[in-house]
PDB file of N, CA, C and O in Angstrom, chain B, residues numbered from 101:
ATOM      1  N   MET B 101      19.364 -47.815  48.602  1.00  0.00           N
ATOM      2  CA  MET B 101      18.040 -48.168  49.068  1.00  0.00           C
ATOM      3  C   MET B 101      17.268 -48.792  47.906  1.00  0.00           C
ATOM      4  O   MET B 101      17.095 -48.140  46.877  1.00  0.00           O
ATOM      5  N   PRO B 102      16.801 -50.032  48.040  1.00  0.00           N
ATOM      6  CA  PRO B 102      16.062 -50.680  46.951  1.00  0.00           C
ATOM      7  C   PRO B 102      14.677 -50.065  46.774  1.00  0.00           C
ATOM      8  O   PRO B 102      14.048 -49.628  47.738  1.00  0.00           O
ATOM      9  N   ILE B 103      14.221 -50.039  45.541  1.00  0.00           N
ATOM     10  CA  ILE B 103      12.910 -49.485  45.203  1.00  0.00           C
ATOM     11  C   ILE B 103      12.037 -50.620  44.696  1.00  0.00           C
ATOM     12  O   ILE B 103      12.421 -51.331  43.767  1.00  0.00           O
ATOM     13  N   LYS B 104      10.848 -50.800  45.306  1.00  0.00           N
ATOM     14  CA  LYS B 104       9.930 -51.844  44.869  1.00  0.00           C
ATOM     15  C   LYS B 104       8.910 -51.231  43.908  1.00  0.00           C
ATOM     16  O   LYS B 104       8.230 -50.266  44.256  1.00  0.00           O
ATOM     17  N   LEU B 105       8.805 -51.786  42.708  1.00  0.00           N
ATOM     18  CA  LEU B 105       7.869 -51.300  41.708  1.00  0.00           C
ATOM     19  C   LEU B 105       6.504 -51.948  41.895  1.00  0.00           C
ATOM     20  O   LEU B 105       6.380 -52.933  42.623  1.00  0.00           O
ATOM     21  N   ARG B 106       5.470 -51.397  41.238  1.00  0.00           N
ATOM     22  CA  ARG B 106       4.126 -51.970  41.332  1.00  0.00           C
ATOM     23  C   ARG B 106       4.081 -53.396  40.812  1.00  0.00           C
ATOM     24  O   ARG B 106       3.262 -54.192  41.270  1.00  0.00           O
ATOM     25  N   SER B 107       4.932 -53.728  39.879  1.00  0.00           N
ATOM     26  CA  SER B 107       4.966 -55.081  39.318  1.00  0.00           C
ATOM     27  C   SER B 107       5.585 -56.087  40.282  1.00  0.00           C
ATOM     28  O   SER B 107       5.527 -57.293  40.042  1.00  0.00           O
ATOM     29  N   GLY B 108       6.181 -55.597  41.373  1.00  0.00           N
ATOM     30  CA  GLY B 108       6.829 -56.468  42.332  1.00  0.00           C
ATOM     31  C   GLY B 108       8.336 -56.538  42.146  1.00  0.00           C
ATOM     32  O   GLY B 108       9.053 -57.036  43.014  1.00  0.00           O
ATOM     33  N   LYS B 109       8.816 -56.038  41.012  1.00  0.00           N
ATOM     34  CA  LYS B 109      10.247 -56.045  40.724  1.00  0.00           C
ATOM     35  C   LYS B 109      10.955 -55.062  41.655  1.00  0.00           C
ATOM     36  O   LYS B 109      10.434 -53.983  41.939  1.00  0.00           O
ATOM     37  N   ILE B 110      12.130 -55.437  42.121  1.00  0.00           N
ATOM     38  CA  ILE B 110      12.902 -54.578  43.013  1.00  0.00           C
ATOM     39  C   ILE B 110      14.137 -54.084  42.278  1.00  0.00           C
ATOM     40  O   ILE B 110      14.887 -54.874  41.703  1.00  0.00           O
ATOM     41  N   ILE B 111      14.345 -52.770  42.300  1.00  0.00           N
ATOM     42  CA  ILE B 111      15.502 -52.143  41.659  1.00  0.00           C
ATOM     43  C   ILE B 111      16.452 -51.686  42.754  1.00  0.00           C
ATOM     44  O   ILE B 111      16.041 -51.001  43.692  1.00  0.00           O
ATOM     45  N   ASN B 112      17.706 -52.056  42.641  1.00  0.00           N
ATOM     46  CA  ASN B 112      18.700 -51.695  43.652  1.00  0.00           C
ATOM     47  C   ASN B 112      19.544 -50.499  43.241  1.00  0.00           C
ATOM     48  O   ASN B 112      20.552 -50.208  43.885  1.00  0.00           O
ATOM     49  N   LYS B 113      19.157 -49.804  42.185  1.00  0.00           N
ATOM     50  CA  LYS B 113      19.929 -48.655  41.725  1.00  0.00           C
ATOM     51  C   LYS B 113      19.532 -47.411  42.513  1.00  0.00           C
ATOM     52  O   LYS B 113      18.401 -47.290  42.984  1.00  0.00           O
ATOM     53  N   TYR B 114      20.465 -46.510  42.644  1.00  0.00           N
ATOM     54  CA  TYR B 114      20.191 -45.204  43.219  1.00  0.00           C
ATOM     55  C   TYR B 114      20.554 -44.169  42.167  1.00  0.00           C
ATOM     56  O   TYR B 114      21.676 -44.166  41.660  1.00  0.00           O
ATOM     57  N   PHE B 115      19.630 -43.307  41.842  1.00  0.00           N
ATOM     58  CA  PHE B 115      19.867 -42.281  40.832  1.00  0.00           C
ATOM     59  C   PHE B 115      20.199 -40.961  41.512  1.00  0.00           C
ATOM     60  O   PHE B 115      19.457 -40.493  42.376  1.00  0.00           O
ATOM     61  N   LYS B 116      21.307 -40.371  41.121  1.00  0.00           N
ATOM     62  CA  LYS B 116      21.623 -39.025  41.584  1.00  0.00           C
ATOM     63  C   LYS B 116      20.720 -38.054  40.840  1.00  0.00           C
ATOM     64  O   LYS B 116      20.144 -38.401  39.809  1.00  0.00           O
ATOM     65  N   ASP B 117      20.596 -36.845  41.357  1.00  0.00           N
ATOM     66  CA  ASP B 117      19.705 -35.857  40.746  1.00  0.00           C
ATOM     67  C   ASP B 117      20.008 -35.638  39.269  1.00  0.00           C
ATOM     68  O   ASP B 117      19.088 -35.498  38.463  1.00  0.00           O
ATOM     69  N   GLU B 118      21.279 -35.609  38.910  1.00  0.00           N
ATOM     70  CA  GLU B 118      21.631 -35.337  37.512  1.00  0.00           C
ATOM     71  C   GLU B 118      21.467 -36.560  36.611  1.00  0.00           C
ATOM     72  O   GLU B 118      21.490 -36.419  35.388  1.00  0.00           O
ATOM     73  N   ASN B 119      21.302 -37.746  37.176  1.00  0.00           N
ATOM     74  CA  ASN B 119      21.177 -38.969  36.380  1.00  0.00           C
ATOM     75  C   ASN B 119      19.782 -39.589  36.413  1.00  0.00           C
ATOM     76  O   ASN B 119      19.599 -40.707  35.933  1.00  0.00           O
ATOM     77  N   GLN B 120      18.817 -38.899  36.959  1.00  0.00           N
ATOM     78  CA  GLN B 120      17.474 -39.474  37.067  1.00  0.00           C
ATOM     79  C   GLN B 120      16.860 -39.668  35.685  1.00  0.00           C
ATOM     80  O   GLN B 120      17.068 -38.842  34.796  1.00  0.00           O
ATOM     81  N   PRO B 121      16.095 -40.769  35.491  1.00  0.00           N
ATOM     82  CA  PRO B 121      15.482 -41.029  34.189  1.00  0.00           C
ATOM     83  C   PRO B 121      14.257 -40.155  33.918  1.00  0.00           C
ATOM     84  O   PRO B 121      13.620 -40.287  32.873  1.00  0.00           O
ATOM     85  N   PHE B 122      13.933 -39.280  34.839  1.00  0.00           N
ATOM     86  CA  PHE B 122      12.801 -38.372  34.657  1.00  0.00           C
ATOM     87  C   PHE B 122      13.189 -37.015  35.221  1.00  0.00           C
ATOM     88  O   PHE B 122      14.164 -36.896  35.963  1.00  0.00           O
ATOM     89  N   LYS B 123      12.426 -36.002  34.866  1.00  0.00           N
ATOM     90  CA  LYS B 123      12.708 -34.669  35.368  1.00  0.00           C
ATOM     91  C   LYS B 123      11.461 -34.145  36.057  1.00  0.00           C
ATOM     92  O   LYS B 123      10.388 -34.120  35.455  1.00  0.00           O
ATOM     93  N   LEU B 124      11.583 -33.733  37.292  1.00  0.00           N
ATOM     94  CA  LEU B 124      10.471 -33.214  38.067  1.00  0.00           C
ATOM     95  C   LEU B 124      10.306 -31.734  37.770  1.00  0.00           C
ATOM     96  O   LEU B 124      11.228 -30.943  37.966  1.00  0.00           O
ATOM     97  N   ILE B 125       9.125 -31.369  37.296  1.00  0.00           N
ATOM     98  CA  ILE B 125       8.842 -29.973  36.983  1.00  0.00           C
ATOM     99  C   ILE B 125       7.671 -29.540  37.851  1.00  0.00           C
ATOM    100  O   ILE B 125       6.587 -30.116  37.767  1.00  0.00           O
ATOM    101  N   LEU B 126       7.882 -28.540  38.673  1.00  0.00           N
ATOM    102  CA  LEU B 126       6.826 -28.050  39.549  1.00  0.00           C
ATOM    103  C   LEU B 126       6.182 -26.816  38.941  1.00  0.00           C
ATOM    104  O   LEU B 126       6.860 -25.961  38.372  1.00  0.00           O
ATOM    105  N   ALA B 127       4.860 -26.736  39.070  1.00  0.00           N
ATOM    106  CA  ALA B 127       4.130 -25.571  38.575  1.00  0.00           C
ATOM    107  C   ALA B 127       4.361 -24.402  39.532  1.00  0.00           C
ATOM    108  O   ALA B 127       4.580 -24.608  40.725  1.00  0.00           O
ATOM    109  N   PRO B 128       4.312 -23.188  39.012  1.00  0.00           N
ATOM    110  CA  PRO B 128       4.456 -22.019  39.882  1.00  0.00           C
ATOM    111  C   PRO B 128       3.319 -21.964  40.904  1.00  0.00           C
ATOM    112  O   PRO B 128       2.251 -22.535  40.685  1.00  0.00           O
ATOM    113  N   GLU B 129       3.554 -21.280  42.006  1.00  0.00           N
ATOM    114  CA  GLU B 129       2.561 -21.181  43.080  1.00  0.00           C
ATOM    115  C   GLU B 129       1.237 -20.597  42.606  1.00  0.00           C
ATOM    116  O   GLU B 129       0.185 -20.978  43.117  1.00  0.00           O
ATOM    117  N   LYS B 130       1.265 -19.684  41.645  1.00  0.00           N
ATOM    118  CA  LYS B 130       0.022 -19.033  41.226  1.00  0.00           C
ATOM    119  C   LYS B 130      -0.965 -20.032  40.610  1.00  0.00           C
ATOM    120  O   LYS B 130      -2.171 -19.782  40.614  1.00  0.00           O
ATOM    121  N   PHE B 131      -0.472 -21.155  40.084  1.00  0.00           N
ATOM    122  CA  PHE B 131      -1.356 -22.166  39.525  1.00  0.00           C
ATOM    123  C   PHE B 131      -1.892 -23.105  40.596  1.00  0.00           C
ATOM    124  O   PHE B 131      -2.854 -23.834  40.355  1.00  0.00           O
ATOM    125  N   CYS B 132      -1.285 -23.093  41.763  1.00  0.00           N
ATOM    126  CA  CYS B 132      -1.657 -24.026  42.826  1.00  0.00           C
ATOM    127  C   CYS B 132      -2.507 -23.378  43.910  1.00  0.00           C
ATOM    128  O   CYS B 132      -2.673 -23.956  44.984  1.00  0.00           O
ATOM    129  N   SER B 133      -3.044 -22.197  43.655  1.00  0.00           N
ATOM    130  CA  SER B 133      -3.820 -21.523  44.691  1.00  0.00           C
ATOM    131  C   SER B 133      -5.126 -22.263  44.948  1.00  0.00           C
ATOM    132  O   SER B 133      -5.721 -22.838  44.036  1.00  0.00           O
ATOM    133  N   LYS B 134      -5.563 -22.241  46.206  1.00  0.00           N
ATOM    134  CA  LYS B 134      -6.794 -22.926  46.588  1.00  0.00           C
ATOM    135  C   LYS B 134      -7.972 -21.983  46.417  1.00  0.00           C
ATOM    136  O   LYS B 134      -7.872 -20.784  46.677  1.00  0.00           O
ATOM    137  N   LYS B 135      -9.090 -22.545  45.976  1.00  0.00           N
ATOM    138  CA  LYS B 135     -10.304 -21.762  45.786  1.00  0.00           C
ATOM    139  C   LYS B 135     -11.431 -22.440  46.537  1.00  0.00           C
ATOM    140  O   LYS B 135     -11.458 -23.666  46.650  1.00  0.00           O
ATOM    141  N   ASP B 136     -12.366 -21.650  47.052  1.00  0.00           N
ATOM    142  CA  ASP B 136     -13.535 -22.208  47.718  1.00  0.00           C
ATOM    143  C   ASP B 136     -14.548 -22.601  46.661  1.00  0.00           C
ATOM    144  O   ASP B 136     -15.109 -21.745  45.976  1.00  0.00           O
ATOM    145  N   VAL B 137     -14.779 -23.894  46.530  1.00  0.00           N
ATOM    146  CA  VAL B 137     -15.713 -24.414  45.539  1.00  0.00           C
ATOM    147  C   VAL B 137     -16.688 -25.335  46.245  1.00  0.00           C
ATOM    148  O   VAL B 137     -16.282 -26.210  47.011  1.00  0.00           O
ATOM    149  N   TYR B 138     -17.973 -25.140  45.990  1.00  0.00           N
ATOM    150  CA  TYR B 138     -18.994 -26.005  46.563  1.00  0.00           C
ATOM    151  C   TYR B 138     -19.682 -26.733  45.420  1.00  0.00           C
ATOM    152  O   TYR B 138     -20.198 -26.094  44.503  1.00  0.00           O
ATOM    153  N   ILE B 139     -19.696 -28.047  45.462  1.00  0.00           N
ATOM    154  CA  ILE B 139     -20.358 -28.850  44.439  1.00  0.00           C
ATOM    155  C   ILE B 139     -21.402 -29.713  45.117  1.00  0.00           C
ATOM    156  O   ILE B 139     -21.078 -30.491  46.015  1.00  0.00           O
ATOM    157  N   ASP B 140     -22.644 -29.585  44.699  1.00  0.00           N
ATOM    158  CA  ASP B 140     -23.731 -30.413  45.226  1.00  0.00           C
ATOM    159  C   ASP B 140     -23.780 -31.677  44.371  1.00  0.00           C
ATOM    160  O   ASP B 140     -24.399 -31.683  43.307  1.00  0.00           O
ATOM    161  N   PHE B 141     -23.134 -32.741  44.828  1.00  0.00           N
ATOM    162  CA  PHE B 141     -23.024 -33.967  44.044  1.00  0.00           C
ATOM    163  C   PHE B 141     -24.366 -34.674  43.894  1.00  0.00           C
ATOM    164  O   PHE B 141     -24.604 -35.334  42.883  1.00  0.00           O
ATOM    165  N   ASP B 142     -25.248 -34.545  44.887  1.00  0.00           N
ATOM    166  CA  ASP B 142     -26.572 -35.165  44.774  1.00  0.00           C
ATOM    167  C   ASP B 142     -27.365 -34.522  43.640  1.00  0.00           C
ATOM    168  O   ASP B 142     -27.992 -35.218  42.842  1.00  0.00           O
ATOM    169  N   ARG B 143     -27.335 -33.200  43.575  1.00  0.00           N
ATOM    170  CA  ARG B 143     -28.047 -32.494  42.498  1.00  0.00           C
ATOM    171  C   ARG B 143     -27.409 -32.791  41.144  1.00  0.00           C
ATOM    172  O   ARG B 143     -28.112 -32.993  40.154  1.00  0.00           O
ATOM    173  N   ALA B 144     -26.093 -32.817  41.101  1.00  0.00           N
ATOM    174  CA  ALA B 144     -25.389 -33.112  39.851  1.00  0.00           C
ATOM    175  C   ALA B 144     -25.754 -34.506  39.353  1.00  0.00           C
ATOM    176  O   ALA B 144     -25.940 -34.708  38.153  1.00  0.00           O
ATOM    177  N   SER B 145     -25.856 -35.464  40.264  1.00  0.00           N
ATOM    178  CA  SER B 145     -26.220 -36.828  39.885  1.00  0.00           C
ATOM    179  C   SER B 145     -27.646 -36.873  39.344  1.00  0.00           C
ATOM    180  O   SER B 145     -27.911 -37.537  38.341  1.00  0.00           O
ATOM    181  N   ARG B 146     -28.571 -36.165  40.010  1.00  0.00           N
ATOM    182  CA  ARG B 146     -29.969 -36.129  39.533  1.00  0.00           C
ATOM    183  C   ARG B 146     -30.058 -35.511  38.144  1.00  0.00           C
ATOM    184  O   ARG B 146     -30.773 -36.026  37.284  1.00  0.00           O
ATOM    185  N   GLU B 147     -29.350 -34.426  37.917  1.00  0.00           N
ATOM    186  CA  GLU B 147     -29.375 -33.763  36.607  1.00  0.00           C
ATOM    187  C   GLU B 147     -28.779 -34.669  35.530  1.00  0.00           C
ATOM    188  O   GLU B 147     -29.294 -34.731  34.414  1.00  0.00           O
ATOM    189  N   TRP B 148     -27.703 -35.365  35.861  1.00  0.00           N
ATOM    190  CA  TRP B 148     -27.042 -36.249  34.902  1.00  0.00           C
ATOM    191  C   TRP B 148     -27.946 -37.415  34.530  1.00  0.00           C
ATOM    192  O   TRP B 148     -27.943 -37.859  33.381  1.00  0.00           O
ATOM    193  N   ARG B 149     -28.729 -37.922  35.501  1.00  0.00           N
ATOM    194  CA  ARG B 149     -29.596 -39.081  35.266  1.00  0.00           C
ATOM    195  C   ARG B 149     -30.907 -38.726  34.564  1.00  0.00           C
ATOM    196  O   ARG B 149     -31.636 -39.630  34.155  1.00  0.00           O
ATOM    197  N   LYS B 150     -31.225 -37.453  34.414  1.00  0.00           N
ATOM    198  CA  LYS B 150     -32.516 -37.042  33.838  1.00  0.00           C
ATOM    199  C   LYS B 150     -32.766 -37.644  32.461  1.00  0.00           C
ATOM    200  O   LYS B 150     -33.896 -38.035  32.167  1.00  0.00           O
ATOM    201  N   ASN B 151     -31.763 -37.729  31.623  1.00  0.00           N
ATOM    202  CA  ASN B 151     -31.965 -38.221  30.258  1.00  0.00           C
ATOM    203  C   ASN B 151     -31.381 -39.623  30.057  1.00  0.00           C
ATOM    204  O   ASN B 151     -31.001 -39.989  28.944  1.00  0.00           O
ATOM    205  N   LYS B 152     -31.311 -40.411  31.149  1.00  0.00           N
ATOM    206  CA  LYS B 152     -30.752 -41.756  31.048  1.00  0.00           C
ATOM    207  C   LYS B 152     -31.671 -42.785  31.694  1.00  0.00           C
ATOM    208  O   LYS B 152     -32.457 -42.455  32.582  1.00  0.00           O
ATOM    209  N   ILE B 153     -31.566 -44.034  31.244  1.00  0.00           N
ATOM    210  CA  ILE B 153     -32.302 -45.159  31.807  1.00  0.00           C
ATOM    211  C   ILE B 153     -31.273 -46.080  32.459  1.00  0.00           C
ATOM    212  O   ILE B 153     -30.293 -46.475  31.827  1.00  0.00           O
ATOM    213  N   SER B 154     -31.506 -46.418  33.734  1.00  0.00           N
ATOM    214  CA  SER B 154     -30.584 -47.300  34.439  1.00  0.00           C
ATOM    215  C   SER B 154     -30.785 -48.734  33.970  1.00  0.00           C
ATOM    216  O   SER B 154     -31.908 -49.238  33.953  1.00  0.00           O
ATOM    217  N   LEU B 155     -29.686 -49.392  33.587  1.00  0.00           N
ATOM    218  CA  LEU B 155     -29.727 -50.786  33.155  1.00  0.00           C
ATOM    219  C   LEU B 155     -29.275 -51.719  34.273  1.00  0.00           C
ATOM    220  O   LEU B 155     -29.272 -52.937  34.093  1.00  0.00           O
ATOM    221  N   GLY B 156     -28.897 -51.174  35.413  1.00  0.00           N
ATOM    222  CA  GLY B 156     -28.401 -51.961  36.531  1.00  0.00           C
ATOM    223  C   GLY B 156     -26.897 -52.095  36.489  1.00  0.00           C
ATOM    224  O   GLY B 156     -26.275 -51.917  35.442  1.00  0.00           O
ATOM    225  N   GLU B 157     -26.312 -52.412  37.640  1.00  0.00           N
ATOM    226  CA  GLU B 157     -24.870 -52.606  37.776  1.00  0.00           C
ATOM    227  C   GLU B 157     -24.054 -51.419  37.263  1.00  0.00           C
ATOM    228  O   GLU B 157     -22.982 -51.604  36.687  1.00  0.00           O
ATOM    229  N   GLY B 158     -24.559 -50.206  37.471  1.00  0.00           N
ATOM    230  CA  GLY B 158     -23.816 -49.005  37.093  1.00  0.00           C
ATOM    231  C   GLY B 158     -23.820 -48.675  35.618  1.00  0.00           C
ATOM    232  O   GLY B 158     -23.051 -47.821  35.176  1.00  0.00           O
ATOM    233  N   MET B 159     -24.683 -49.342  34.831  1.00  0.00           N
ATOM    234  CA  MET B 159     -24.754 -49.074  33.391  1.00  0.00           C
ATOM    235  C   MET B 159     -25.994 -48.239  33.091  1.00  0.00           C
ATOM    236  O   MET B 159     -27.032 -48.397  33.734  1.00  0.00           O
ATOM    237  N   PHE B 160     -25.873 -47.348  32.108  1.00  0.00           N
ATOM    238  CA  PHE B 160     -26.966 -46.468  31.722  1.00  0.00           C
ATOM    239  C   PHE B 160     -27.093 -46.431  30.212  1.00  0.00           C
ATOM    240  O   PHE B 160     -26.138 -46.701  29.483  1.00  0.00           O
ATOM    241  N   ARG B 161     -28.304 -46.086  29.751  1.00  0.00           N
ATOM    242  CA  ARG B 161     -28.561 -45.893  28.329  1.00  0.00           C
ATOM    243  C   ARG B 161     -29.316 -44.581  28.198  1.00  0.00           C
ATOM    244  O   ARG B 161     -30.165 -44.266  29.032  1.00  0.00           O
ATOM    245  N   TYR B 162     -29.015 -43.821  27.164  1.00  0.00           N
ATOM    246  CA  TYR B 162     -29.708 -42.560  26.946  1.00  0.00           C
ATOM    247  C   TYR B 162     -31.158 -42.808  26.559  1.00  0.00           C
ATOM    248  O   TYR B 162     -31.473 -43.762  25.847  1.00  0.00           O
ATOM    249  N   LYS B 163     -32.047 -41.919  27.045  1.00  0.00           N
ATOM    250  CA  LYS B 163     -33.447 -41.988  26.625  1.00  0.00           C
ATOM    251  C   LYS B 163     -33.534 -41.505  25.194  1.00  0.00           C
ATOM    252  O   LYS B 163     -32.727 -40.685  24.756  1.00  0.00           O
ATOM    253  N   LYS B 164     -34.516 -42.013  24.466  1.00  0.00           N
ATOM    254  CA  LYS B 164     -34.680 -41.591  23.068  1.00  0.00           C
ATOM    255  C   LYS B 164     -35.637 -40.449  22.958  1.00  0.00           C
ATOM    256  O   LYS B 164     -35.896 -39.965  21.857  1.00  0.00           O
TER     257      LYS B 164
END
């Protein structure tokens, strides 16, 4: 099965598990547990902007 890379190049090689150029390492389940987290992004944005001056087009400068 050919593999198309982001660059557009197509590779026709098939790697067996023991010959793969990378090794997949999975984290234990205890690190992947889901937690209930609530983030108020509007408030976070207001707090972040408190000490900055908007220069337009997504650019900011710190207030002196």
